[in-house]
DONU-889658 format. One line per field, with one value per atom (N, C-alpha, C): residue in three letters; x, y, z; atom name. Coordinates in steps of 0.05 Angstrom, whole numbers. Atoms other than C-alpha are relative to their C-alpha. Example, Ala and Ser with C-alpha at 12.3 -4.5 7.8 and 13.67 -1.06 7.14 Angstrom:
REM residues 2
code <- Ala | Ala | Ala | Ser | Ser | Ser
X <- 18 | 246 | 18 | -16 | 273 | -15
Y <- -24 | -90 | 24 | -24 | -21 | 22
Z <- 0 | 156 | 0 | -1 | 143 | 14
site <- N | CA | C | N | CA | C
//
This chain:
REM residues 168
code <- Met | Met | Met | Ala | Ala | Ala | Lys | Lys | Lys | Val | Val | Val | Ser | Ser | Ser | Ile | Ile | Ile | Val | Val | Val | Met | Met | Met | Gly | Gly | Gly | Ser | Ser | Ser | Asp | Asp | Asp | Ser | Ser | Ser | Asp | Asp | Asp | Met | Met | Met | Pro | Pro | Pro | Val | Val | Val | Met | Met | Met | Ala | Ala | Ala | Lys | Lys | Lys | Ala | Ala | Ala | Ala | Ala | Ala | Ala | Ala | Ala | Val | Val | Val | Leu | Leu | Leu | Asp | Asp | Asp | Glu | Glu | Glu | Met | Met | Met | Gly | Gly | Gly | Val | Val | Val | Ser | Ser | Ser | Tyr | Tyr | Tyr | Glu | Glu | Glu | Met | Met | Met | Arg | Arg | Arg | Ile | Ile | Ile | Ile | Ile | Ile | Ser | Ser | Ser | Ala | Ala | Ala | His | His | His | Arg | Arg | Arg | Glu | Glu | Glu | Val | Val | Val | Asn | Asn | Asn | Glu | Glu | Glu | Phe | Phe | Phe | Phe | Phe | Phe | Glu | Glu | Glu | Tyr | Tyr | Tyr | Ala | Ala | Ala | Lys | Lys | Lys | Thr | Thr | Thr | Ala | Ala | Ala | Glu | Glu | Glu | Glu | Glu | Glu | Arg | Arg | Arg | Gly | Gly | Gly | Ile | Ile | Ile | Lys | Lys | Lys | Val | Val | Val | Ile | Ile | Ile | Ile | Ile | Ile | Ala | Ala | Ala | Gly | Gly | Gly | Ala | Ala | Ala | Gly | Gly | Gly | Met | Met | Met | Ala | Ala | Ala | Ala | Ala | Ala | His | His | His | Leu | Leu | Leu | Pro | Pro | Pro | Gly | Gly | Gly | Met | Met | Met | Cys | Cys | Cys | Ala | Ala | Ala | Ala | Ala | Ala | Ile | Ile | Ile | Phe | Phe | Phe | Pro | Pro | Pro | Leu | Leu | Leu | Pro | Pro | Pro | Val | Val | Val | Ile | Ile | Ile | Gly | Gly | Gly | Ile | Ile | Ile | Pro | Pro | Pro | Met | Met | Met | His | His | His | Thr | Thr | Thr | Thr | Thr | Thr | Ser | Ser | Ser | Leu | Leu | Leu | Gly | Gly | Gly | Gly | Gly | Gly | Arg | Arg | Arg | Asp | Asp | Asp | Ser | Ser | Ser | Leu | Leu | Leu | Tyr | Tyr | Tyr | Ser | Ser | Ser | Ile | Ile | Ile | Val | Val | Val | Gln | Gln | Gln | Met | Met | Met | Pro | Pro | Pro | Ser | Ser | Ser | Gly | Gly | Gly | Ile | Ile | Ile | Pro | Pro | Pro | Val | Val | Val | Ala | Ala | Ala | Thr | Thr | Thr | Val | Val | Val | Ala | Ala | Ala | Ile | Ile | Ile | Gly | Gly | Gly | Gly | Gly | Gly | Gly | Gly | Gly | Ala | Ala | Ala | Asn | Asn | Asn | Ala | Ala | Ala | Ala | Ala | Ala | Ile | Ile | Ile | Leu | Leu | Leu | Ala | Ala | Ala | Cys | Cys | Cys | Lys | Lys | Lys | Ile | Ile | Ile | Leu | Leu | Leu | Ala | Ala | Ala | Val | Val | Val | Ser | Ser | Ser | Asp | Asp | Asp | Asp | Asp | Asp | Glu | Glu | Glu | Leu | Leu | Leu | Leu | Leu | Leu | Ala | Ala | Ala | Lys | Lys | Lys | Leu | Leu | Leu | Lys | Lys | Lys | Ala | Ala | Ala | Tyr | Tyr | Tyr | Ser | Ser | Ser | Glu | Glu | Glu | Asn | Asn | Asn | Met | Met | Met | Lys | Lys | Lys | Gln | Gln | Gln | Gly | Gly | Gly | Val | Val | Val | Met | Met | Met | Ala | Ala | Ala | Lys | Lys | Lys | Asp | Asp | Asp | Ala | Ala | Ala | Lys | Lys | Lys | Leu | Leu | Leu | Gln | Gln | Gln | Glu | Glu | Glu | Thr | Thr | Thr | Gly | Gly | Gly | Tyr | Tyr | Tyr | Lys | Lys | Lys | Asn | Asn | Asn | Tyr | Tyr | Tyr | Thr | Thr | Thr | Lys | Lys | Lys
X <- 17 | 0 | 18 | -16 | 27 | -3 | 0 | 47 | 1 | -3 | 62 | -14 | 12 | 23 | 15 | -13 | 61 | -20 | 20 | 13 | 10 | -8 | 24 | -23 | 22 | -22 | 5 | -6 | 14 | 25 | -24 | 64 | 25 | -24 | 110 | 15 | -13 | 124 | 15 | -12 | 149 | 30 | -28 | 224 | 6 | -3 | 218 | -12 | 14 | 169 | 14 | -15 | 212 | 23 | -21 | 267 | -11 | 12 | 219 | -4 | 4 | 201 | 26 | -26 | 275 | 9 | -8 | 289 | -18 | 17 | 228 | 7 | -9 | 251 | 25 | -25 | 320 | -4 | 6 | 290 | -19 | 18 | 242 | -28 | 26 | 180 | -19 | 20 | 118 | -15 | 15 | 82 | -17 | 15 | 31 | 7 | -6 | 40 | -24 | 24 | -17 | 4 | 3 | -29 | -29 | 28 | -91 | -1 | 2 | -112 | -23 | 20 | -148 | -19 | 17 | -175 | -15 | 12 | -190 | -15 | 13 | -214 | -10 | 9 | -250 | -11 | 12 | -291 | 20 | -20 | -234 | 20 | -19 | -188 | -12 | 12 | -237 | -2 | 1 | -246 | 27 | -27 | -171 | 8 | -8 | -159 | -17 | 18 | -220 | 6 | -4 | -200 | 29 | -29 | -124 | 4 | -4 | -128 | -9 | 10 | -170 | 17 | -18 | -121 | 27 | -25 | -66 | 21 | -19 | -32 | 5 | -7 | 6 | 11 | -11 | 38 | -5 | 3 | 22 | 22 | -19 | 76 | -14 | 14 | 43 | 16 | -15 | 78 | -19 | 18 | 47 | 15 | -11 | 65 | -21 | 17 | 35 | -19 | 20 | -30 | 5 | -9 | -5 | -21 | 21 | -71 | 1 | 0 | -57 | 9 | -8 | -17 | -20 | 19 | -64 | -27 | 25 | -126 | 2 | -5 | -96 | -1 | -2 | -81 | -28 | 27 | -153 | -17 | 17 | -182 | 13 | -14 | -129 | 9 | -6 | -119 | 29 | -28 | -46 | 19 | -19 | 18 | 0 | -3 | 23 | 25 | -25 | 89 | -3 | 3 | 86 | 27 | -24 | 138 | -7 | 5 | 135 | 17 | -13 | 152 | 11 | -11 | 196 | -19 | 18 | 153 | 15 | -13 | 172 | -6 | 7 | 136 | 14 | -12 | 163 | 21 | -22 | 215 | -7 | 9 | 173 | -7 | 7 | 166 | -30 | 29 | 92 | -10 | 8 | 86 | 7 | -10 | 127 | -19 | 17 | 85 | -28 | 26 | 20 | -1 | -1 | 41 | 5 | -6 | 70 | -20 | 20 | 15 | -27 | 24 | -36 | -14 | 14 | -90 | 5 | -4 | -84 | -17 | 14 | -103 | 3 | -4 | -85 | 29 | -29 | -9 | 8 | -13 | 31 | 30 | -29 | 104 | 10 | -8 | 142 | 30 | -29 | 210 | 7 | -9 | 251 | -13 | 10 | 229 | 15 | -12 | 240 | 12 | -12 | 258 | -12 | 13 | 232 | 14 | -14 | 287 | -4 | 4 | 280 | -29 | 28 | 204 | -1 | 1 | 215 | 15 | -15 | 268 | -17 | 18 | 219 | -22 | 21 | 164 | 11 | -12 | 212 | 5 | -5 | 230 | -26 | 26 | 156 | -7 | 7 | 145 | 19 | -20 | 209 | -5 | 8 | 178 | -10 | 10 | 146 | 11 | -11 | 191 | 31 | -28 | 260 | 17 | -15 | 282 | 4 | -2 | 268 | 18 | -18 | 303 | 29 | -27 | 365 | 9 | -6 | 362 | 6 | -5 | 358 | 27 | -26 | 418 | 23 | -20 | 457 | 2 | 1 | 435 | 17 | -15 | 463 | 30 | -29 | 528 | 12 | -10 | 536 | 5 | -4 | 527 | 25 | -23 | 579 | 26 | -23 | 628 | 6 | -3 | 617 | 14 | -12 | 635 | 29 | -27 | 696 | 19 | -17 | 721 | 6 | -5 | 713 | 21 | -20 | 752 | 27 | -26 | 807 | 12 | -10 | 813 | 10 | -8 | 816 | 27 | -25 | 870 | 24 | -21 | 909 | 9 | -6 | 904 | 3 | 1 | 895 | -22 | 24 | 839 | 5 | -5 | 873 | -1 | 0 | 878 | -25 | 24 | 811 | -19 | 22 | 763 | -19 | 20 | 699 | 4
Y <- -24 | 0 | 25 | -24 | 68 | 17 | -18 | 114 | 29 | -28 | 176 | 2 | -5 | 205 | 24 | -21 | 245 | 9 | -10 | 289 | 25 | -24 | 340 | 7 | -9 | 382 | -5 | 4 | 368 | -18 | 16 | 320 | 16 | -17 | 379 | 2 | 0 | 373 | -26 | 26 | 302 | 0 | 1 | 317 | 6 | -7 | 348 | -21 | 19 | 298 | -28 | 25 | 240 | 0 | -2 | 265 | -9 | 9 | 255 | -30 | 29 | 186 | -15 | 14 | 167 | -1 | 1 | 186 | -20 | 18 | 148 | -29 | 27 | 87 | -7 | 5 | 93 | -6 | 4 | 96 | -24 | 23 | 38 | 8 | -10 | 80 | -3 | 4 | 60 | 26 | -25 | 114 | -6 | -1 | 127 | 27 | -24 | 179 | 6 | -7 | 217 | 27 | -26 | 273 | 7 | -9 | 310 | 30 | -29 | 381 | 9 | -11 | 418 | 19 | -19 | 466 | -14 | 13 | 420 | -26 | 25 | 358 | 3 | -7 | 386 | -24 | 22 | 325 | -22 | 21 | 276 | 8 | -10 | 320 | -4 | 3 | 322 | -29 | 28 | 247 | -10 | 8 | 237 | 9 | -12 | 283 | -12 | 10 | 258 | -29 | 28 | 185 | -7 | 5 | 192 | -13 | 11 | 177 | -29 | 28 | 114 | -18 | 16 | 91 | -5 | 5 | 92 | 21 | -22 | 156 | 15 | -14 | 189 | 28 | -26 | 247 | 4 | -7 | 282 | 19 | -18 | 313 | 11 | -12 | 362 | 21 | -20 | 400 | 17 | -18 | 460 | 25 | -25 | 519 | 21 | -24 | 588 | 3 | -5 | 592 | -18 | 18 | 532 | -7 | 7 | 512 | -29 | 28 | 437 | -6 | 7 | 434 | 12 | -12 | 482 | -13 | 14 | 447 | -28 | 26 | 380 | 4 | -5 | 410 | 8 | -7 | 437 | -24 | 23 | 368 | -23 | 22 | 318 | 8 | -8 | 318 | -4 | 5 | 296 | 18 | -20 | 332 | 0 | -6 | 362 | 16 | -14 | 383 | 11 | -13 | 433 | 4 | -6 | 437 | 21 | -20 | 502 | -6 | 6 | 492 | 26 | -22 | 537 | 7 | -9 | 579 | 20 | -18 | 619 | 29 | -28 | 682 | 12 | -12 | 692 | -18 | 17 | 637 | -17 | 16 | 600 | 15 | -16 | 657 | 1 | 0 | 658 | -25 | 25 | 585 | -1 | 0 | 593 | 17 | -18 | 652 | -12 | 12 | 616 | -23 | 24 | 554 | 9 | -7 | 588 | 19 | -19 | 640 | -12 | 14 | 592 | 14 | -12 | 617 | -16 | 12 | 602 | -25 | 26 | 530 | -19 | 18 | 502 | 2 | -2 | 494 | -19 | 17 | 468 | 3 | -1 | 451 | 4 | -7 | 480 | -2 | 3 | 464 | 21 | -19 | 504 | -5 | 3 | 516 | -23 | 24 | 450 | -20 | 17 | 415 | -27 | 26 | 346 | -19 | 17 | 309 | 8 | -8 | 351 | -5 | 6 | 341 | -29 | 28 | 266 | -5 | 3 | 271 | 10 | -10 | 313 | -20 | 20 | 262 | -24 | 23 | 207 | 8 | -9 | 248 | 0 | 1 | 255 | -29 | 28 | 180 | -13 | 13 | 163 | 6 | -5 | 192 | -26 | 25 | 123 | -24 | 22 | 80 | 0 | 1 | 63 | -9 | 9 | 27 | 23 | -23 | 88 | 21 | -19 | 132 | -8 | 9 | 89 | 5 | -5 | 96 | 30 | -29 | 172 | 8 | -5 | 172 | -9 | 10 | 130 | 19 | -19 | 178 | 25 | -24 | 237 | -6 | 8 | 200 | -2 | 2 | 185 | 27 | -28 | 259 | 11 | -10 | 277 | -12 | 13 | 225 | 11 | -11 | 252 | 28 | -26 | 323 | -3 | 4 | 298 | -10 | 10 | 260 | 22 | -22 | 322 | 19 | -18 | 364 | -13 | 14 | 311 | 2 | -2 | 312 | 29 | -28 | 389 | 5 | -4 | 388 | -14 | 16 | 336 | 13 | -10 | 370 | 30 | -30 | 444 | 9 | -9 | 485 | 4 | -4 | 499 | -26 | 26 | 424 | -17 | 15 | 404 | -5 | 8 | 367 | -19 | 17 | 333 | -29
Z <- 0 | 0 | 0 | 2 | -19 | 25 | -23 | 38 | -8 | 10 | -4 | -27 | 26 | -61 | -13 | 15 | -113 | -21 | 18 | -152 | -14 | 16 | -207 | -18 | 17 | -250 | -29 | 28 | -315 | -3 | 5 | -345 | -4 | 3 | -356 | 27 | -27 | -280 | 5 | -4 | -289 | 7 | -7 | -289 | 30 | -29 | -219 | 17 | -17 | -192 | -1 | 2 | -218 | 20 | -20 | -171 | 27 | -25 | -113 | 0 | 2 | -137 | 3 | -2 | -144 | 29 | -28 | -71 | 15 | -14 | -47 | -7 | 9 | -88 | 16 | -14 | -56 | 29 | -29 | 14 | 4 | -3 | 0 | 9 | -8 | 11 | -24 | 21 | -29 | -6 | 8 | -68 | -24 | 24 | -121 | -14 | 14 | -175 | -19 | 16 | -209 | -13 | 13 | -258 | 2 | -5 | -236 | 1 | 0 | -248 | 18 | -18 | -193 | -15 | 16 | -247 | -22 | 24 | -306 | 6 | -8 | -268 | 29 | -27 | -208 | 15 | -14 | -191 | 5 | -4 | -202 | 21 | -20 | -160 | 28 | -26 | -102 | 9 | -6 | -105 | 9 | -7 | -105 | 28 | -26 | -45 | 23 | -21 | -5 | 7 | -5 | -12 | 6 | -5 | -1 | 27 | -26 | 73 | 1 | 0 | 64 | -17 | 16 | 11 | 14 | -15 | 64 | -3 | 4 | 43 | 26 | -25 | 100 | -6 | 8 | 61 | -30 | 29 | -5 | -7 | 13 | -47 | -25 | 23 | -95 | -13 | 15 | -149 | -16 | 15 | -183 | -9 | 11 | -226 | -2 | 4 | -238 | 23 | -21 | -198 | 24 | -21 | -157 | 20 | -19 | -127 | 10 | -7 | -125 | 29 | -28 | -59 | 20 | -19 | -23 | 1 | 1 | -46 | 13 | -14 | -24 | 30 | -29 | 44 | 12 | -10 | 50 | 4 | -1 | 39 | 16 | -12 | 63 | 28 | -27 | 139 | 9 | -7 | 139 | -15 | 12 | 116 | -31 | 29 | 46 | -4 | 6 | 17 | -28 | 26 | -40 | -14 | 16 | -96 | -20 | 21 | -134 | -25 | 25 | -207 | -12 | 15 | -248 | -22 | 21 | -295 | -18 | 19 | -356 | 6 | -5 | -335 | 23 | -24 | -265 | 13 | -10 | -256 | 23 | -22 | -205 | 25 | -23 | -156 | 4 | -2 | -173 | 14 | -12 | -155 | 30 | -28 | -91 | 17 | -15 | -67 | 4 | -1 | -83 | 21 | -18 | -43 | 29 | -28 | 18 | 13 | -11 | 26 | 6 | -7 | 54 | 24 | -23 | 102 | 25 | -26 | 176 | 2 | -4 | 191 | -23 | 24 | 122 | -8 | 7 | 123 | -22 | 20 | 65 | 4 | -1 | 77 | -28 | 27 | 19 | -2 | 6 | -12 | -22 | 21 | -62 | -27 | 28 | -133 | -13 | 12 | -168 | 19 | -20 | -103 | 4 | -2 | -117 | 19 | -18 | -80 | 29 | -27 | -18 | 10 | -8 | -18 | 9 | -8 | -16 | 26 | -25 | 38 | 24 | -22 | 80 | 5 | -4 | 68 | 16 | -15 | 92 | 29 | -28 | 154 | 15 | -13 | 170 | 6 | -4 | 161 | 21 | -17 | 200 | 30 | -28 | 264 | 13 | -11 | 272 | -16 | 16 | 228 | 4 | -6 | 256 | -23 | 23 | 193 | -20 | 18 | 150 | 12 | -14 | 202 | -5 | 4 | 195 | -29 | 28 | 119 | -4 | 2 | 126 | 12 | -12 | 172 | -19 | 20 | 121 | -24 | 22 | 66 | 6 | -9 | 105 | 2 | -2 | 119 | -27 | 27 | 45 | -12 | 9 | 29 | 12 | -14 | 81 | -12 | 11 | 53 | -28 | 26 | -17 | 0 | -2 | 4 | 10 | -10 | 43 | -23 | 22 | -19 | -20 | 18 | -62 | 11 | -13 | -12 | 0 | 1 | -8 | -27 | 28 | -84 | -5 | 3 | -83 | 14 | -15 | -30 | -13 | 13 | -69 | -27 | 27 | -138 | -1 | 1 | -121 | -18 | 14 | -149 | -30 | 29 | -217 | -15 | 13 | -232 | 7 | -9 | -201 | -23 | 19 | -247 | 14 | -14 | -226 | -5
site <- N | CA | C | N | CA | C | N | CA | C | N | CA | C | N | CA | C | N | CA | C | N | CA | C | N | CA | C | N | CA | C | N | CA | C | N | CA | C | N | CA | C | N | CA | C | N | CA | C | N | CA | C | N | CA | C | N | CA | C | N | CA | C | N | CA | C | N | CA | C | N | CA | C | N | CA | C | N | CA | C | N | CA | C | N | CA | C | N | CA | C | N | CA | C | N | CA | C | N | CA | C | N | CA | C | N | CA | C | N | CA | C | N | CA | C | N | CA | C | N | CA | C | N | CA | C | N | CA | C | N | CA | C | N | CA | C | N | CA | C | N | CA | C | N | CA | C | N | CA | C | N | CA | C | N | CA | C | N | CA | C | N | CA | C | N | CA | C | N | CA | C | N | CA | C | N | CA | C | N | CA | C | N | CA | C | N | CA | C | N | CA | C | N | CA | C | N | CA | C | N | CA | C | N | CA | C | N | CA | C | N | CA | C | N | CA | C | N | CA | C | N | CA | C | N | CA | C | N | CA | C | N | CA | C | N | CA | C | N | CA | C | N | CA | C | N | CA | C | N | CA | C | N | CA | C | N | CA | C | N | CA | C | N | CA | C | N | CA | C | N | CA | C | N | CA | C | N | CA | C | N | CA | C | N | CA | C | N | CA | C | N | CA | C | N | CA | C | N | CA | C | N | CA | C | N | CA | C | N | CA | C | N | CA | C | N | CA | C | N | CA | C | N | CA | C | N | CA | C | N | CA | C | N | CA | C | N | CA | C | N | CA | C | N | CA | C | N | CA | C | N | CA | C | N | CA | C | N | CA | C | N | CA | C | N | CA | C | N | CA | C | N | CA | C | N | CA | C | N | CA | C | N | CA | C | N | CA | C | N | CA | C | N | CA | C | N | CA | C | N | CA | C | N | CA | C | N | CA | C | N | CA | C | N | CA | C | N | CA | C | N | CA | C | N | CA | C | N | CA | C | N | CA | C | N | CA | C | N | CA | C | N | CA | C | N | CA | C | N | CA | C | N | CA | C | N | CA | C | N | CA | C | N | CA | C | N | CA | C | N | CA | C | N | CA | C | N | CA | C | N | CA | C | N | CA | C | N | CA | C | N | CA | C | N | CA | C | N | CA | C | N | CA | C | N | CA | C | N | CA | C | N | CA | C | N | CA | C | N | CA | C | N | CA | C | N | CA | C | N | CA | C | N | CA | C | N | CA | C | N | CA | C | N | CA | C | N | CA | C | N | CA | C | N | CA | C | N | CA | C | N | CA | C | N | CA | C | N | CA | C | N | CA | C | N | CA | C | N | CA | C | N | CA | C | N | CA | C
//
């Protein structure tokens, strides 16, 4: 049974949302992925959001651009955490999406990551789930340790070669 739902309003969001899916795959967290428009499929959207809890969903990751209603509407209907991912837009570079997602009314919070922050949305979802899942918590700790080791290896290479000879 899926624990996380990844939802987007358009398949143009797929490159960012795929990053969230990749992290969830790496952590062994089950998820569903949907393309649903809060504007163009109103009835389908409401059914999706209203039945998410009974489907076993614990966290929704919702990506949205421009008007960015999807994360907020999910949060208005779904009683558990919603994480919004603002999408980069051509008109305002994603700031429109960011502002739409973070400016939620009191009582309807949406956790929000950076513009295009699919991986961080999934990591945050995992951290939420890890509150009651020791195995997932151990995977998150190992993930952090791997990042640390990667930075240390890059620094060691820089120290060894000097910045003028450094190549990735």
